[in-house]
C-alpha positions in Angstrom: 17.6 16.1 0.4 15.0 12.9 0.3 13.8 11.7 -3.6 10.6 11.2 -4.4 10.1 8.9 -7.5 7.3 10.2 -10.0 6.2 6.9 -12.1 4.2 8.0 -14.9 2.8 5.3 -16.8 2.8 7.4 -20.1 6.5 8.5 -19.4 7.1 5.1 -18.8 5.7 3.6 -22.0 7.3 6.4 -24.4 10.6 5.4 -22.8 10.3 1.7 -23.0 10.4 1.4 -19.1 9.1 -1.1 -17.8 7.2 -0.6 -14.1 9.5 -3.1 -12.8 12.6 -1.3 -14.3 11.4 1.8 -12.9 11.0 0.7 -9.3 14.4 -1.0 -9.4 16.0 2.7 -10.2 14.1 4.3 -8.1 15.6 1.7 -5.1 19.2 2.3 -6.4 18.5 6.2 -6.3 17.1 5.2 -2.3 13.9 7.2 -3.2 11.5 7.4 -0.1 8.3 8.1 -1.9 6.8 6.8 -5.3 4.0 8.4 -6.9 2.1 6.4 -9.2 0.4 8.7 -11.9 -1.6 7.4 -14.9 -4.0 9.9 -16.8 -5.3 7.9 -19.7 -5.6 4.4 -18.6 -8.8 2.5 -17.2 -9.4 2.0 -13.5 -8.7 -1.6 -13.8 -5.3 -1.4 -15.4 -4.1 1.5 -12.8 -5.4 -0.8 -9.7 -3.2 -4.1 -11.2 -0.2 -1.4 -11.7 -0.6 -0.4 -8.3 -0.9 -4.3 -7.2 2.5 -4.6 -9.0 3.9 -1.7 -7.5 3.1 -2.8 -4.0 4.6 -6.4 -4.7 8.1 -4.4 -5.3 8.0 -1.4 -3.3 8.6 -1.1 0.2 8.2 2.7 0.6 5.6 5.2 0.7 3.2 4.5 -2.3 1.5 7.8 -3.6 -1.5 8.0 -6.0 -1.8 10.5 -8.5 -5.7 11.7 -8.0 -7.4 8.3 -8.3 -8.4 8.2 -4.3 -10.8 5.9 -4.9 -8.0 3.4 -5.2 -6.3 4.5 -1.6 -6.4 1.1 0.0 -3.5 0.0 -2.1 -2.0 3.3 -1.2 -0.1 5.2 1.4 -1.8 8.6 0.5 -3.0 10.4 -2.2 -1.3 13.4 -4.5 -4.0 16.0 -6.1 -3.9 19.1 -7.8 -5.6 22.4 -7.5 -8.2 21.6 -9.9 -9.0 18.3 -8.1 -9.0 19.9 -4.4 -11.8 22.6 -5.9 -13.4 19.8 -7.8 -14.2 18.2 -4.4 -15.3 21.4 -2.7 -15.0 25.0 -3.7 -13.7 25.6 0.0 -10.2 24.1 0.4 -10.7 23.4 4.2 -14.1 21.6 3.7 -12.7 19.9 0.5 -9.8 18.3 2.7 -11.9 17.0 5.1 -14.1 15.6 2.9 -10.9 13.8 1.1 -10.1 12.6 4.5 -13.4 11.1 5.2 -13.2 9.2 2.0 -9.4 8.0 2.2 -9.1 7.8 6.3 -7.1 9.9 8.6 -3.6 7.4 8.5 -3.2 8.3 4.6 -0.9 10.7 3.1 -2.5 13.8 1.3 -0.1 15.9 -1.3 -1.0 18.8 -2.9 0.1 20.6 -6.2 1.2 24.4 -5.8 2.2 27.1 -8.5 2.6 30.1 -6.4 2.7 32.1 -3.3 -1.2 32.5 -2.9 -1.7 28.7 -3.4 1.1 28.0 -0.7 -0.4 30.4 1.4 -4.0 28.6 0.9 -2.3 25.4 1.6 -0.9 26.4 4.8 -4.2 26.2 6.5 -5.0 22.7 5.0 -4.1 19.6 7.3 -2.1 17.9 4.5 0.9 16.7 4.5 3.3 18.1 1.9 3.1 20.5 -1.0 4.2 19.6 -4.6 5.9 23.2 -5.9 6.5 24.0 -9.3 7.3 23.6 -12.5 11.0 24.1 -11.9 12.1 24.0 -15.2 9.5 22.9 -18.4 8.7 19.3 -18.9 7.2 17.1 -21.8 4.5 16.2 -19.5 3.6 19.7 -18.2 4.0 21.6 -21.0 1.4 24.4 -19.7 2.8 25.1 -16.4 4.2 28.4 -15.2 8.3 27.6 -15.1 9.0 29.1 -11.3 13.2 28.7 -11.8 15.2 29.9 -8.9 12.2 31.5 -7.2 11.2 28.0 -6.8 13.3 28.0 -3.7 12.3 31.5 -2.6 8.6 30.0 -2.7 9.5 26.8 -0.6 10.6 28.7 2.0 6.7 30.3 2.8 5.4 26.5 2.9 4.6 25.4 6.8 4.5 21.8 4.9 7.8 19.8 3.6 7.9 20.9 -0.1 8.5 18.5 -2.9 10.2 20.4 -5.8 8.4 19.3 -9.1 8.9 19.7 -12.8 12.4 19.1 -14.7 14.6 18.8 -11.4 17.2 16.9 -11.7 19.0 15.0 -9.0 22.3 17.7 -8.7 20.0 20.6 -8.5 20.4 22.0 -4.6 17.4 23.9 -2.7 17.6 24.8 0.7 14.0 24.8 1.1 12.7 21.8 -0.5 12.5 18.5 1.3 12.0 16.3 -1.8 13.5 16.3 -5.2 10.8 14.9 -7.2 12.2 12.5 -10.3 10.6 11.4 -13.0 11.4 8.3 -14.9 13.1 10.3 -17.3 15.8 11.6 -14.9 16.1 8.8 -12.4 
């Protein structure tokens, strides 16, 4: 199991954790991927955070949603709504996204059920995020999959990151990445 550290800017603020402290913790736990998510600040601050992270982080850096900032990152993670906002046909949406970010960049897609996994299996993406495993404060509206998450993960042809309330001690058979946020690192 590999660690995928989710750096949510709002969660860091709530917990009084600096970017530097979060990155240090991610390194201590041997994270291989760091995803930066910021839903509330302007793009200039997000860009500055990405520059700071890049100076401190040598692993893969993924931006959540803001693919226009891809030049500072190794890839982008998008949700279902973002996918369909690009184009109502998922294969076309990913082709458009790849044209915008370049073929050498990583693309991750959030999934929540078997139907979304089946669609993702036909997409040229690098991994899926699947969840939520448990309820979390940042995704209170998410459907909790609980123990069915691992079974659903077995249907994916892509590597799977278990998302939503995942803890380091959790164990899965078909999950590649534990996606752990700031409160659990």
